[in-house]
C-alpha positions as CSV (number, residue, x, y, z in Angstrom):
1,M,-21.3,-8.4,6.9
2,I,-18.0,-6.6,7.8
3,I,-18.3,-2.8,8.1
4,I,-15.3,-0.5,8.1
5,R,-15.9,2.7,9.9
6,Y,-14.1,6.0,9.6
7,T,-14.9,9.3,11.2
8,F,-17.3,10.4,8.5
9,L,-17.5,7.4,6.1
10,Q,-18.8,3.9,6.3
11,Y,-17.9,1.2,3.9
12,S,-19.6,-2.2,3.6
13,L,-17.6,-5.0,2.2
14,K,-20.7,-6.4,0.4
15,R,-22.5,-5.0,-2.6
16,N,-25.8,-6.4,-3.9
17,N,-25.4,-9.2,-1.3
18,R,-22.2,-10.4,-3.0
19,P,-18.7,-10.0,-1.5
20,L,-16.5,-7.4,-3.2
21,S,-14.1,-8.6,-5.8
22,E,-10.3,-8.0,-5.6
23,P,-10.3,-4.9,-7.9
24,Q,-13.0,-3.3,-5.7
25,L,-11.1,-4.1,-2.5
26,L,-7.9,-2.7,-4.1
27,H,-9.8,0.4,-5.1
28,L,-10.9,0.8,-1.4
29,Y,-7.4,0.2,-0.2
30,L,-6.1,3.0,-2.5
31,Q,-8.9,5.3,-1.4
32,I,-8.1,5.0,2.3
33,P,-4.9,7.2,2.1
34,A,-6.8,9.8,0.0
35,I,-9.5,9.9,2.7
36,K,-6.8,10.3,5.4
37,L,-5.2,13.1,3.5
38,N,-8.5,14.8,2.9
39,L,-8.2,14.6,-0.9
40,N,-10.7,13.8,-3.6
41,P,-10.2,10.0,-4.1
42,N,-10.4,10.3,-7.9
43,R,-7.8,13.0,-8.0
44,F,-5.6,11.0,-5.6
45,L,-5.9,7.9,-7.8
46,R,-5.1,10.0,-10.9
47,L,-2.0,11.4,-9.2
48,L,-1.0,8.0,-7.9
49,Y,-1.4,6.5,-11.3
50,R,0.7,9.2,-13.0
51,S,3.5,8.9,-10.5
52,A,3.4,5.1,-10.7
53,M,3.7,5.1,-14.4
54,I,7.1,6.7,-14.5
55,L,9.9,4.5,-13.1
56,K,12.1,7.4,-12.2
57,R,9.5,8.7,-9.7
58,L,9.2,5.3,-8.1
59,I,12.9,4.9,-7.5
60,I,13.0,7.5,-4.7
61,P,10.1,5.9,-2.6
62,M,11.5,2.4,-3.2
63,T,14.9,3.5,-2.1
64,F,13.5,5.2,1.0
65,S,11.4,2.2,1.9
66,F,14.4,-0.2,1.5
67,K,16.7,2.0,3.5
68,I,14.1,2.3,6.3
69,R,13.8,-1.5,6.3
70,L,17.5,-1.9,6.6
71,L,17.8,0.8,9.3
72,E,15.0,-0.6,11.5
73,S,16.0,-4.2,11.2
74,S,19.7,-3.5,11.9
75,R,18.9,-1.3,14.9
76,F,16.7,-4.1,16.3
77,F,19.3,-6.8,15.8
78,F,22.2,-4.8,17.2
79,N,20.2,-3.7,20.3
80,T,18.7,-7.0,21.2
81,H,20.8,-9.7,22.8
82,N,18.0,-12.0,23.8
83,P,17.1,-14.6,21.1
84,V,13.4,-14.6,22.2
85,Y,13.2,-10.8,21.4
86,L,14.5,-11.4,17.9
87,K,11.3,-13.1,16.9
88,G,9.4,-9.8,16.9
89,W,11.8,-7.8,14.8
90,A,9.2,-7.2,12.0
91,I,6.8,-5.4,14.3
92,P,8.6,-2.0,14.2
93,I,8.9,-2.4,10.4
94,A,5.1,-2.8,10.1
95,T,4.1,0.2,12.2
96,D,6.4,3.1,11.5
97,I,4.8,4.5,8.4
98,S,1.4,4.4,10.0
99,F,2.5,6.8,12.7
100,T,4.1,9.1,10.1
101,L,0.8,9.2,8.0
102,G,-1.1,9.9,11.2
103,I,1.1,12.8,12.1
104,I,0.8,14.2,8.6
105,S,-3.0,13.9,8.6
106,F,-2.9,15.8,12.0
107,L,-0.8,18.6,10.5
108,R,-3.0,18.9,7.4
109,S,-2.2,22.1,5.4
110,R,1.2,22.7,7.0
111,V,2.7,19.8,5.1
112,P,3.3,20.3,1.3
113,F,1.2,18.2,-1.0
114,S,4.2,16.6,-2.7
115,H,5.4,15.3,0.7
116,K,2.0,13.7,1.4
117,I,2.1,11.9,-2.0
118,L,5.7,10.8,-1.4
119,L,4.9,9.4,2.0
120,T,1.8,7.7,0.8
121,V,3.7,5.9,-2.0
122,I,6.4,5.0,0.5
123,A,3.7,3.6,2.7
124,I,2.4,1.4,-0.1
125,F,6.0,0.0,-0.7
126,D,6.3,-0.4,3.0
127,D,3.2,-2.6,3.1
128,I,4.5,-4.7,0.3
129,A,7.8,-5.1,2.0
130,V,6.1,-6.2,5.2
131,I,4.1,-8.8,3.3
132,V,7.3,-10.2,1.8
133,I,9.1,-10.2,5.1
134,I,6.3,-12.1,6.8
135,A,6.1,-14.5,3.9
136,L,9.9,-15.2,4.0
137,F,10.7,-15.1,7.7
138,Y,7.6,-16.2,9.5
139,T,6.5,-19.2,7.5
140,K,7.9,-22.7,7.8
141,K,7.3,-23.7,4.2
142,L,7.1,-21.2,1.4
143,S,5.5,-22.3,-1.9
144,L,6.7,-20.4,-5.0
145,L,4.0,-21.7,-7.2
146,S,1.3,-19.2,-6.1
147,P,3.5,-16.1,-6.2
148,S,4.8,-17.0,-9.6
149,L,1.3,-17.6,-11.0
150,A,0.2,-14.3,-9.5
151,F,3.2,-12.5,-11.0
152,L,2.4,-14.0,-14.5
153,F,-1.3,-13.1,-14.1
154,T,-0.3,-9.5,-13.1
155,L,2.0,-9.3,-16.1
156,S,-0.8,-10.4,-18.4
157,L,-3.1,-7.8,-16.9
158,I,-0.5,-5.1,-17.3
159,G,0.0,-6.1,-21.0
160,Q,-3.7,-5.8,-21.6
161,D,-3.9,-2.4,-19.9
162,L,-1.0,-0.9,-21.8
163,R,-3.3,-0.2,-24.7
164,K,-5.7,1.8,-22.5
165,T,-5.4,5.4,-21.5
166,P,-5.0,6.3,-17.8
167,I,-8.5,8.0,-17.8
168,S,-10.2,4.8,-19.0
169,L,-8.4,2.8,-16.4
170,L,-9.5,5.2,-13.7
171,K,-13.1,5.0,-14.9
172,E,-13.0,1.2,-14.8
173,L,-11.6,1.3,-11.2
174,F,-14.3,3.8,-10.2
175,N,-17.1,1.9,-11.8
176,S,-16.0,-1.3,-10.2
177,V,-16.8,0.1,-6.8
178,I,-20.0,1.9,-7.7
């Protein structure tokens, strides 16, 4: 049994002697920033869901994340002349937002709430970008079958959930963990 420990919480990745399913793990993954920011996880998920439903609000974090990726990778390529060092260019990309979230959690109430939410959403896009970078640049053979099937499955789930209200979705997410 794998146990994830935090300063005041302890999660077990098994429930009723069965491993957690993917929605439950996703719910835990989305609760971790809420715990780091000292927020009520349900309130954080509600805010995250509201901000994620409007594409205009997602353009700013996506743009920030993309520009950060370009800046870090270009800085690394221009300052490194040894080809051996170029193999580790994705390491700074994967760690920068973690330090930023750590500093914000240290500053607590001195940082506005909207900035905390913005940086958390940027961190989520940052993690997705790192996964794509690792898949594209650090694998020898990339199969497009699995990502395309996952994309189609995700679209079908989104199509099913469009008929539901945000509150019922949050209740389903919360009940899947409990």
